Every structure is written in C-alpha cells, then in structure tokens.
GUPA-735612 format. One line per 5 residues: number of its first residue (from 1); for each residue x negated, y, z negated of C-alpha. Coordinates in steps of 0.5 Angstrom, whole numbers, always signed. Example, Ala and Ser with C-alpha at 12.3 -4.5 7.8 and 13.67 -1.06 7.14 Angstrom:
// residues 2
1) -25/-9/-16 | -27/-2/-14;
//
This chain:
// residues 533
1) +55/+279/-140 | +53/+286/-138 | +56/+292/-142 | +61/+296/-140 | +60/+304/-140;
6) +66/+307/-143 | +63/+314/-142 | +66/+320/-137 | +74/+319/-139 | +74/+312/-142;
11) +79/+307/-140 | +84/+310/-135 | +87/+308/-128 | +84/+311/-122 | +89/+317/-122;
16) +86/+318/-129 | +92/+315/-133 | +90/+313/-140 | +90/+305/-141 | +92/+303/-148;
21) +87/+297/-151 | +93/+292/-151 | +100/+292/-149 | +105/+288/-154 | +113/+287/-153;
26) +114/+294/-156 | +112/+296/-149 | +117/+292/-146 | +124/+295/-148 | +125/+290/-153;
31) +123/+283/-150 | +121/+278/-155 | +114/+277/-156 | +112/+269/-156 | +109/+267/-162;
36) +106/+262/-158 | +102/+267/-154 | +99/+271/-160 | +93/+276/-159 | +87/+276/-155;
41) +81/+273/-159 | +86/+269/-164 | +89/+262/-164 | +91/+259/-159 | +87/+264/-155;
46) +92/+264/-149 | +91/+271/-148 | +83/+270/-148 | +78/+268/-153 | +75/+276/-154;
51) +80/+281/-157 | +78/+286/-152 | +76/+282/-146 | +73/+286/-141 | +73/+293/-144;
56) +67/+290/-148 | +63/+286/-144 | +64/+284/-136 | +64/+277/-134 | +57/+274/-132;
61) +56/+275/-124 | +53/+269/-123 | +52/+267/-115 | +50/+260/-114 | +44/+260/-110;
66) +38/+255/-107 | +35/+254/-101 | +29/+251/-98 | +23/+252/-102 | +22/+254/-109;
71) +18/+260/-106 | +25/+262/-102 | +30/+261/-107 | +25/+265/-112 | +26/+271/-107;
76) +33/+270/-106 | +34/+271/-114 | +30/+277/-114 | +34/+280/-109 | +40/+278/-112;
81) +38/+281/-119 | +36/+287/-116 | +43/+288/-113 | +47/+287/-119 | +47/+280/-121;
86) +47/+279/-128 | +45/+271/-128 | +42/+266/-124 | +45/+259/-122 | +41/+254/-118;
91) +43/+250/-113 | +39/+244/-112 | +38/+240/-105 | +41/+233/-105 | +35/+229/-106;
96) +34/+233/-113 | +41/+232/-114 | +41/+224/-113 | +34/+224/-117 | +29/+222/-112;
101) +23/+226/-110 | +22/+229/-103 | +17/+224/-101 | +22/+218/-102 | +25/+216/-95;
106) +32/+217/-97 | +30/+225/-97 | +28/+225/-90 | +32/+231/-86 | +35/+233/-93;
111) +29/+237/-96 | +31/+244/-97 | +37/+244/-93 | +43/+244/-98 | +39/+247/-104;
116) +32/+248/-107 | +27/+242/-107 | +25/+241/-114 | +20/+235/-115 | +16/+237/-121;
121) +15/+242/-126 | +10/+246/-121 | +16/+247/-117 | +20/+250/-123 | +14/+254/-124;
126) +15/+257/-118 | +22/+258/-118 | +22/+262/-124 | +16/+266/-123 | +16/+273/-125;
131) +23/+272/-128 | +24/+273/-135 | +27/+267/-138 | +28/+270/-145 | +33/+276/-141;
136) +36/+272/-136 | +41/+267/-137 | +41/+261/-132 | +46/+256/-130 | +43/+249/-126;
141) +48/+245/-122 | +45/+238/-124 | +48/+232/-126 | +45/+225/-127 | +38/+228/-127;
146) +41/+234/-132 | +36/+232/-138 | +30/+232/-133 | +31/+239/-130 | +33/+242/-137;
151) +26/+239/-140 | +23/+242/-134 | +26/+249/-135 | +24/+249/-142 | +17/+247/-141;
156) +17/+253/-136 | +20/+258/-141 | +14/+255/-146 | +9/+257/-141 | +12/+264/-141;
161) +11/+264/-148 | +19/+264/-149 | +21/+260/-155 | +27/+254/-153 | +31/+257/-159;
166) +32/+264/-155 | +33/+261/-148 | +40/+261/-145 | +44/+258/-140 | +48/+252/-138;
171) +46/+245/-135 | +52/+242/-131 | +51/+235/-134 | +58/+233/-133 | +57/+225/-130;
176) +65/+223/-131 | +67/+228/-125 | +62/+225/-121 | +65/+218/-122 | +72/+222/-120;
181) +70/+226/-115 | +63/+229/-113 | +60/+222/-113 | +52/+224/-114 | +52/+218/-120;
186) +46/+214/-121 | +46/+210/-128 | +53/+206/-130 | +58/+210/-134 | +55/+208/-141;
191) +48/+210/-141 | +50/+216/-137 | +54/+218/-143 | +49/+216/-148 | +44/+221/-144;
196) +49/+227/-144 | +50/+226/-152 | +42/+226/-152 | +43/+233/-150 | +48/+235/-154;
201) +44/+233/-160 | +37/+236/-158 | +41/+242/-156 | +44/+244/-162 | +38/+243/-166;
206) +32/+246/-161 | +36/+250/-156 | +42/+253/-160 | +43/+258/-155 | +44/+253/-149;
211) +51/+250/-146 | +49/+243/-146 | +55/+241/-141 | +59/+245/-136 | +65/+240/-136;
216) +67/+241/-129 | +74/+241/-126 | +71/+245/-119 | +69/+238/-116 | +76/+235/-118;
221) +80/+241/-114 | +75/+241/-108 | +76/+233/-107 | +84/+235/-106 | +87/+235/-113;
226) +93/+239/-115 | +92/+245/-120 | +95/+241/-126 | +90/+235/-124 | +84/+239/-124;
231) +87/+242/-131 | +88/+235/-134 | +82/+231/-132 | +77/+236/-134 | +80/+237/-141;
236) +81/+230/-142 | +73/+229/-139 | +72/+234/-145 | +75/+230/-150 | +71/+224/-148;
241) +65/+227/-149 | +67/+230/-156 | +69/+223/-158 | +62/+220/-155 | +58/+225/-159;
246) +62/+224/-165 | +61/+216/-165 | +53/+218/-165 | +55/+222/-172 | +55/+229/-169;
251) +59/+234/-173 | +64/+237/-168 | +63/+244/-171 | +55/+243/-169 | +55/+242/-162;
256) +62/+243/-159 | +61/+251/-159 | +56/+250/-154 | +60/+246/-149 | +63/+250/-143;
261) +68/+249/-137 | +68/+250/-130 | +74/+251/-126 | +76/+252/-119 | +80/+259/-117;
266) +84/+256/-111 | +89/+260/-106 | +95/+260/-110 | +94/+267/-114 | +99/+266/-120;
271) +98/+258/-121 | +91/+259/-122 | +92/+264/-127 | +97/+260/-131 | +92/+254/-130;
276) +86/+258/-134 | +91/+260/-139 | +94/+253/-140 | +87/+251/-141 | +85/+255/-147;
281) +91/+253/-150 | +91/+246/-150 | +83/+246/-152 | +84/+250/-158 | +90/+245/-160;
286) +86/+239/-158 | +80/+242/-162 | +84/+244/-168 | +89/+238/-169 | +85/+232/-166;
291) +78/+233/-168 | +80/+238/-174 | +75/+243/-172 | +73/+248/-177 | +69/+253/-173;
296) +73/+258/-169 | +68/+258/-164 | +70/+250/-163 | +77/+252/-161 | +74/+257/-155;
301) +75/+254/-148 | +69/+258/-145 | +69/+257/-137 | +65/+259/-131 | +69/+260/-125;
306) +67/+259/-117 | +72/+261/-112 | +74/+255/-107 | +69/+252/-102 | +75/+248/-99;
311) +79/+254/-98 | +74/+257/-93 | +75/+256/-86 | +71/+256/-80 | +76/+259/-76;
316) +76/+267/-76 | +71/+267/-82 | +72/+274/-84 | +79/+272/-87 | +74/+268/-92;
321) +73/+275/-95 | +80/+276/-97 | +81/+269/-99 | +75/+270/-104 | +77/+277/-106;
326) +84/+274/-109 | +81/+268/-112 | +76/+272/-116 | +81/+277/-118 | +85/+271/-121;
331) +79/+268/-124 | +78/+275/-128 | +86/+276/-129 | +85/+269/-132 | +80/+271/-137;
336) +74/+268/-134 | +67/+269/-138 | +63/+268/-131 | +64/+268/-124 | +61/+266/-117;
341) +64/+268/-111 | +63/+264/-104 | +60/+267/-98 | +64/+268/-92 | +59/+264/-88;
346) +59/+258/-92 | +63/+253/-87 | +57/+254/-83 | +51/+254/-87 | +48/+256/-94;
351) +50/+264/-95 | +46/+269/-91 | +43/+275/-95 | +49/+280/-92 | +54/+275/-93;
356) +52/+274/-101 | +51/+281/-102 | +59/+282/-99 | +61/+276/-104 | +57/+280/-110;
361) +60/+286/-108 | +67/+283/-109 | +66/+282/-116 | +63/+289/-117 | +69/+292/-114;
366) +74/+288/-118 | +70/+290/-124 | +69/+297/-123 | +74/+300/-118 | +81/+295/-119;
371) +82/+297/-126 | +84/+290/-128 | +79/+290/-134 | +82/+296/-137 | +87/+292/-141;
376) +86/+285/-145 | +90/+280/-141 | +94/+285/-137 | +99/+279/-134 | +101/+277/-141;
381) +108/+277/-142 | +110/+276/-135 | +116/+272/-135 | +113/+268/-129 | +106/+267/-131;
386) +109/+265/-138 | +114/+260/-135 | +108/+257/-130 | +103/+257/-136 | +108/+253/-140;
391) +110/+248/-135 | +102/+247/-133 | +101/+245/-140 | +106/+240/-141 | +104/+236/-135;
396) +97/+236/-136 | +99/+234/-143 | +103/+228/-140 | +96/+226/-136 | +92/+226/-142;
401) +97/+222/-146 | +97/+217/-140 | +89/+217/-140 | +89/+216/-148 | +94/+210/-147;
406) +89/+207/-142 | +83/+207/-147 | +80/+214/-145 | +77/+217/-139 | +71/+212/-138;
411) +76/+206/-138 | +81/+210/-133 | +75/+211/-128 | +74/+204/-128 | +81/+203/-127;
416) +81/+208/-121 | +87/+212/-124 | +84/+219/-123 | +81/+217/-116 | +87/+215/-114;
421) +91/+221/-116 | +87/+226/-113 | +87/+222/-106 | +94/+222/-106 | +95/+229/-107;
426) +89/+231/-102 | +93/+226/-97 | +100/+230/-99 | +96/+237/-98 | +93/+235/-91;
431) +100/+232/-88 | +103/+239/-91 | +98/+243/-87 | +99/+239/-81 | +107/+240/-81;
436) +106/+247/-82 | +109/+246/-89 | +103/+250/-91 | +100/+256/-87 | +93/+257/-87;
441) +92/+263/-83 | +87/+263/-77 | +88/+255/-77 | +95/+253/-76 | +98/+260/-75;
446) +96/+266/-72 | +90/+263/-69 | +85/+267/-64 | +78/+266/-62 | +72/+269/-66;
451) +65/+271/-64 | +60/+267/-67 | +57/+269/-74 | +50/+269/-76 | +48/+264/-81;
456) +42/+262/-85 | +37/+258/-82 | +32/+253/-86 | +25/+254/-83 | +22/+247/-80;
461) +16/+248/-84 | +20/+247/-91 | +20/+240/-91 | +12/+239/-90 | +11/+245/-94;
466) +14/+241/-100 | +11/+234/-98 | +4/+238/-98 | +5/+241/-105 | +8/+234/-108;
471) +2/+231/-105 | -3/+236/-108 | +1/+235/-115 | +0/+228/-116 | -7/+228/-114;
476) -9/+234/-119 | -5/+231/-125 | -8/+226/-130 | -6/+219/-128 | -7/+216/-135;
481) -3/+221/-138 | +3/+220/-133 | +3/+213/-134 | +3/+213/-142 | +9/+218/-142;
486) +13/+214/-137 | +11/+208/-142 | +14/+212/-148 | +20/+214/-144 | +22/+207/-142;
491) +20/+204/-149 | +25/+210/-152 | +30/+208/-147 | +30/+201/-150 | +30/+203/-157;
496) +36/+207/-156 | +32/+214/-158 | +34/+221/-156 | +30/+221/-150 | +29/+229/-149;
501) +23/+229/-153 | +20/+224/-148 | +23/+227/-142 | +19/+234/-144 | +13/+230/-145;
506) +14/+227/-138 | +15/+233/-134 | +9/+237/-138 | +4/+232/-135 | +7/+233/-128;
511) +11/+227/-128 | +16/+227/-122 | +23/+227/-122 | +23/+221/-118 | +18/+217/-122;
516) +22/+219/-129 | +29/+217/-126 | +26/+210/-123 | +23/+209/-130 | +30/+210/-133;
521) +33/+205/-127 | +29/+200/-130 | +32/+200/-136 | +39/+202/-135 | +40/+200/-128;
526) +44/+203/-122 | +52/+204/-121 | +55/+201/-115 | +62/+204/-114 | +68/+199/-113;
531) +74/+200/-109 | +80/+200/-113 | +85/+203/-109;
//
C-alpha cells in the first residue's frame, strides 16, 4: 500500500471543511452506538481492520494484467507502474492455468490469448525483468499449478539477489472454488488440498511476507451466485483450509495471518458494502471462537476486490466505465486492502492501454478526489447498512452450518451442493433480466446503436515465438538434472512430504510446468467432474 500525504491542509472536503478522524454516536444526536460494531481496528472488525483505514495508507492499486509473451506483459507492467499502479497482478493464459506447456496439442490456438504464456523459469525471468521484487508486491491468479508458479517466482527473486524472506505478494491457490465455479482443476480434491497445506507450511517458515492463498469468492459470484452465497461459500472454503492445515499439525496463529480473501464488487452498491462488513465480522468470530486463535492478525479478514467482469456489457461499452466506478467505490467503502478495476473493453478482448489507463485512473480519482478516504468507515452507523450487514451475516451463517452438517466443504462439493445453489441463482437472475424485472442499461432498456471500439490484438507471431523459446530452453538445459529432479519430486509425493523444496529444485533446472504437473499426475491422478444435478 502507498502512503497518503497529509500535507497542505490535511484531511478536508473539497470545500476545505475539516474531517474528523472518526465519527461516533455523539455525532448522531443520541443514536445508540452498537457494541457489535466497535471501532475500526478492533474486534469484531466490522468497521475495518486498521484504526485509521485509508487515512494512513491507501489500498493497493493492482490491475490484473497479462497477455501474449512474457516480453509483452513485462512492457505492460512497466507502463502501469509508471502511471501509478502500486502492485502487480499476473493473468496467465489458459494452458498455464491448466498446468500444460505451450507445445501441448491442447494449447493450440490459446497461446497468449487470455493471459501471458509461462512454461518455464525462462519465461518468468523475462516477465519480471528489471522489476525489483524486493519493492513490488505481486499477485498471481493461478490455482492447480500455484505451487509451481510460486516456486518460479521465488527462484527469479533469488536470481535478482532478493531473499524469499522479503518478497511479498499472493498466490490465489484456491482449489475449492475451482470445483465449485471456475473449473480449472487438475488433481482430485484431497491431493489438491495437500499441496495447498504444503504452501502454508513452507510459506510460514521460509517466505513469511507472502500470502499463500487468496480464498476467492470472485469466481463464485461470476458463476451466478448471490452476494450471500459468495460470502458464505468463500468463508466456508476458508474454514476448510484452516481445518486441513490443523490436521497437518500447523498452529493457526503461524499460518492464518497470511491467508487473504478475494471478493467480487457487483452492481448493488449497498449490498456489496454490507457483504464486505459481514465478511470481516464472521471471520473474526470464527477464528476467535471456532479455532481459538490468539494472534489478533489471525482474526483479520484481509481482502482484494475486483469489479465484476460478468456485469460488463458489450452493448454501449462506455457504460462499463460507470459500472466499474460504482463497484470500485463500494469496495473502498467496504474497506478493501487491494483493488482491481476492470476495463471498459473486456467484453471484447483483453484490455487496451487506453482502457486500462481509464480503469486505473478510476481508482486514483476515488482515492484523491472523492473524499471517501477522509474518514474511517464513513457509512458505519447507517441504519440501512447495519441492518443489511446483520441480515447477510445471519444468512451466510445458515449456509455455513448446512455445509458443516454435510461434513465440510469437500464433502459438500462431492454432493454438488454449492454448484446447484449457484446454478439456481444464475437461472433466476437470467430469467429476471429477460422479464425486465432487473434492468441492465443498454441491454434490456435504453438500447441504442454504438460504434465499434478499438481492442487489443494479440500478434500472430506470439505462439511461434513462445514455441521457439520453449524448444530452446529444453535443448539447452541439463537433461540429467531434469530427470533427477522429477524422480525426486515423484518420490516425495509418494512419501507424502512437503513438495515445495522439490518444486524449487525442478524449476531451477528449467523443468517445465507441464513436465512437473505430468509427474504429479502419475502420483495423484486427474479429477473428472461428475454431474450431480
């Protein structure tokens, strides 16, 4: 997060009126201040995890970006950083998300299309060329192969002379929501959970500033869930991860402070704010009472927010700028620690430079012109917000109890419970749109023709460039070392050891992502989803 300057007048409105650091019932003509709210920075953290919130530090402005080759994305990162972005967020192309190399027949036609192509440490070195990893925080949206990509990042940092103990960032690493919503799974649930606990354990000891998971409601919401379902399923996923780590023998106060969350900011402004507030309160209560955490940081729900991709429309795409601005504002008023704002052209293609600049400027205008950062939790005490927060809290807890009664989230997924709940909600919403019970401006009301907008084009040469580099890497490396490292990895998997040291050994010999994942498939098998509804 970047520092907020308090020079030249301090915290005031645009008209120069001084803003107090915090507002209480004394400012509300005798209204009762609920003990359930408390103060920002204090249990149950309904009003935020930091006492002064954005008066001290802004949220991290972290635009999700990746396309084409590692060289292309490296240039985009440098462009964004030069325009005020304060953290990086890597979008990988589909083959990387699925743990296959660019020369796999299944990758044909997908290379560099939906994100950046990363096959080996060589690509990761180019991706972060001349980007100081001791100063920049990086988030990587990667799930089944998350541990492998994290190992590559650690190796790049070491090549820069940066200790793993000082690098900071996040791997998404949330496999449960893959089974529920996004569907980029590779291994069955149990070995997948084992790999995630490996990262918890290794991170706590060796990479202490890294968030080893981003427990993600975003994709659950994009799949069609309600706000309450997003809240409930995400927090129950978090509970599941903590339970599995405890079974390994990990102390909650050693690894939970490095767990983070990732939420969607959708169109209903006040519902989203209430969702974020309820999430903090539920998590604090769960960690304090269910898991008996003693470290106050274990009780903090720290979260990244991304505006809703599913809410963006191809019709009248300029309207997406308005949608994104309101969604981003709800995330800020809800107390997010990190934020990505979608670009207006994302219904057509990956963002152009012009579009992504507008998206970044949206955050900067909110931060520096709107005045919403002047007070910690400015909506706290609103009768509507507090009632909605309490309602969402209750309904989310009811869902959590249902899943507990089923035997946990892995069991609930096997039964198809969250999948069916989301499918039913998505169907209801689509029907409401078709009946015009829910209005989408420019889609089912206020329609008009619009001119085509310019979009980003991925060069036709990207695929061949990537294949040529992969071929060169495979030819130049020490084949004996690669073979040895892969055998050691498979043996460690068979012996149920923590795999992170073995993954690091593999990536440092330029063993490819696909080769590593294939070796683990030999031990763990592959997951095939069954239709349960």
